[in-house]
C-alpha positions, 0 to 999 in steps of 0.5 A, a space after each residue: 316367779 321362782 322356779 323349784 331348781 332356783 329356790 333349791 339353789 338358793 337354800 343350799 349355800 344358807 343350809 351349809 353354811 349353817 352347818 358349817 358354823 355348827 358347833 364341833 361334833 362327836 366322833 360318832 357324828 363326825 363319822 355320819 353319813 350324810 354328814 349332820 347338817 346335810 342330807 342325800 338330797 341337798 348332796 345330789 343338789 351340790 353335786 349338779 352345781 359342781 360342787 359349787 361352795 362359795 363360802 370357804 369355812 362352809 367348804 372345808 368343813 363339809 370337806 372334812 365332814 365328808 370323810 365319813 361317807 368314803 365307807 358308805 355302802 352307797 355308791 352315789 354317796 361314797 364315789 358319787 358324792 364324797 370322792 368326786 367332792 373331794 377330788 373337785 376341791 383338791 384339784 380346784 385349790 379349794 381346800 386350804 392347807 389345814 385342811 388338807 393336812 387334817 385329810 391326809 392324817 384323818 384319811 392315814 387313820 383310816 388305813 389303819 382303821 377297822 373296814 368291814 365292808 372293805 370300802 373305807 381303805 381303797 377309798 381313802 387311798 384313792 382320796 390320798 391320791 389325790 391329795 399327793 397331787 396337790 403336793 406334786 402341784 404346788 409343793 406343801 409337805 416336808 421333806 419328812 412328810 412326803 418320805 412318810 406318805 411313800 411309806 403310807 402308800 407303799 404299806 396299804 398297796 402290799 397290805 390289800 388281801 381284799 381283792 373285790 373289784 366292782 359289784 353291780 350294787 355296792 360298786 367299786 372297792 378296787 384296793 390295789 387299783 386305788 393303791 396304783 394310783 396313790 403310787 402314780 401321784 408320788 412317782 410324778 412327784 420330781 421331789 421324790 428320789 431313789 429310795 422311794 422310787 425303788 420302795 413303790 416298784 418293791 410294793 408294785 412287784 408284790 401285787 404284780 403277781 400276788 402271793 395270794 394267787 387272786 387273778 385280777 379280772 378288773 384292770 388292775 395289772 393296768 393300773 399297776 403298770 403306770 406307776 412304773 410307767 412313770 418311775 421310768 420317766 424320771 430317768 433315775 434307774 439305769 437300764 440295768 436296774 430295769 432289766 434286774 427288777 423285771 426279770 425278777 417277777 416271774 420267780 414270783 410265779 412259783 416253782 417250775 415243777 407246778 408249772 400248768 399244773 396248779 391253779 395258783 401257778 396259773 393265777 400268778 402267771 396270768 396276773 404277770 402276763 397281764 402286767 408285763 403285756 399292759 406295761 409293753 404296750 404302753 411303753 410301745 406307744 409312748 414318745 418318752 425315750 426312758 419309757 419307750 426303754 422298758 419294751 427290752 427288759 419286758 420282753 427279756 422278763 416275757 421270755 423267761 415265763 413258762 
């Protein structure tokens, strides 16, 4: 006699296959979470099965339909199902080229759409980091599409003004960190050239010391440091370039006359110190010569901070 677990496992693929063969849904239905043809229980069962969906058509259809869950206020659906499933399929080479293109373009659209609750944009950026990774591992974008992705990523990171990180009930938003992860995957791509790397550094500088004077408490400086390290690893920028970039950061803190007498000044100083310390510690532990060489410019920048 079969156990309940086995019966569920046999039922799930049939249910999802029927879901994949549905006629095209309305725009409203495409945004539904859970997607039409599923429910929270079947999605949790899919997670227990490591998101294994043998039927390719079903898997690719479900990948697109799960985008609606990236804006869900329920972290179990947003982070635990949608993000994890998409990551598993993208990293496992489980999505067709047309699906990757559709994901990318739909996620770009999410970055431009209103985001009342503040979940959709940061999770779109996080999934886009996984889309970028697929192109790094096995190139499929055109050079123009790759440059466009850098433009999208840097524009997103610069635009972040919602600095909410983790909420005990609703989980993560973490826009700056997710944007940094996207830039990290792009920085690792050898197909990108100096203009794109410089564009990334400009966006990182804008959030390493944010004009809004938000004081980071959810590990954002460390995440911002990662793409810097991988840009350095490329060996495209000279020592003088790095010195100029790091020495340009302290000016973002604000007027020296406000030193230690202005909350915004203090918050920016806090953020810059955290960022520079993160870069220094990673560079100090690295065996990679171009990364290790960042220590000198970082120390010079630290010495200029009041």
